[in-house]
C-alpha positions in Angstrom: 130.1 112.4 -11.7 126.5 112.9 -10.5 125.3 115.7 -8.4 122.3 115.1 -6.3 120.5 117.9 -4.5 118.5 117.1 -1.3 116.1 119.7 0.1 115.0 118.7 3.6 112.5 120.3 6.0 113.4 120.7 9.6 110.9 117.9 10.5 112.9 115.3 8.5 113.9 112.6 10.8 117.7 112.7 11.3 117.7 108.9 10.7 116.1 109.5 7.2 118.8 112.0 6.3 121.6 109.7 7.7 120.1 106.9 5.6 120.1 109.0 2.5 123.7 110.1 3.1 124.9 106.6 3.9 123.3 105.1 0.7 124.7 107.8 -1.5 128.2 107.3 0.1 128.2 103.8 -1.4 128.2 105.2 -5.0 131.4 106.5 -6.5 131.2 109.9 -8.0 127.9 111.0 -6.4 128.0 114.4 -4.7 125.2 115.3 -2.3 124.3 118.9 -1.9 122.0 119.6 1.0 119.6 122.5 1.7 117.3 123.1 4.6 114.6 125.4 3.0 113.0 125.7 -0.3 114.7 129.1 -1.1 118.1 127.7 -0.1 117.4 124.7 -2.3 116.3 126.8 -5.2 119.4 128.9 -5.0 121.7 125.9 -4.8 119.9 124.2 -7.6 120.6 127.1 -9.9 124.2 127.4 -8.6 125.2 123.8 -8.8 123.0 122.4 -11.5 122.4 118.9 -9.9 121.4 115.9 -12.0 118.9 114.6 -9.5 116.6 116.5 -7.2 115.4 114.8 -4.0 112.8 117.1 -2.5 111.0 116.8 0.9 107.4 117.8 0.2 107.0 120.0 3.3 109.9 122.5 3.3 109.8 125.2 6.0 109.1 128.1 3.6 107.0 126.4 0.9 106.1 122.9 -0.5 108.1 120.9 -3.0 105.5 121.6 -5.7 106.0 125.3 -5.2 109.7 124.8 -5.6 109.0 122.7 -8.7 106.8 125.4 -10.2 109.5 128.1 -9.5 112.1 125.9 -11.3 109.7 125.1 -14.1 109.0 128.8 -14.7 112.8 129.3 -15.1 112.8 126.5 -17.7 115.2 124.6 -15.4 113.0 121.5 -15.2 113.5 120.8 -18.9 117.2 120.2 -18.2 116.6 118.0 -15.1 117.1 114.3 -15.5 115.0 113.2 -12.5 113.1 114.5 -9.5 112.0 112.5 -6.5 109.6 113.7 -3.8 109.7 112.5 -0.2 106.7 112.9 2.0 105.1 111.5 5.2 101.8 111.9 3.4 101.1 108.9 1.3 97.7 110.3 0.1 96.8 108.8 -3.3 95.6 112.2 -4.8 98.8 114.1 -3.9 100.9 111.3 -5.3 98.9 111.1 -8.6 98.9 114.9 -9.0 102.7 115.2 -8.5 103.6 112.1 -10.7 101.8 113.8 -13.7 104.4 116.6 -13.7 107.3 116.4 -16.1 110.4 114.8 -14.7 108.9 113.8 -11.3 109.6 110.0 -11.5 109.5 108.8 -7.9 107.6 109.4 -4.7 109.0 108.1 -1.5 107.0 107.8 1.7 108.7 108.5 5.1 110.2 106.7 6.8 112.4 105.9 3.8 112.8 102.3 2.8 116.6 101.8 2.3 116.1 99.2 -0.4 113.6 101.2 -2.3 115.8 104.3 -2.1 118.9 102.5 -3.3 117.0 101.0 -6.2 115.8 104.5 -7.2 119.4 105.9 -7.1 120.6 103.0 -9.2 117.9 103.7 -11.8 118.7 107.4 -11.7 122.4 107.2 -12.2 122.4 104.1 -14.4 124.6 102.0 -12.2 124.3 98.3 -11.5 125.8 98.3 -8.0 
């Protein structure tokens, strides 16, 4: 059983969220936990202890890197298997900076490519679907 937490800003295109949910529904034993703000995501991460974090970069109350730092300070990041960041900004500097942090393994640019996302999930949960 794999728990995946998704923190989505209000500007996330509903088609991106539907795409994520539809891809995840194809995997047995994957539970998707959704949050709309960074604080709600932070609280749910600590409560549910998901295996994978899928973070929208621009959350309504703070950015994904602020959420990351809050979790890192709590020593939660050391327990995380994988973190993926989603952003409409594909700026090279931002991507390079984020990818240097422990456990951030993937950076997806919106709109999300379904094939790329599915490949990432397969890699994260170790399935060959």
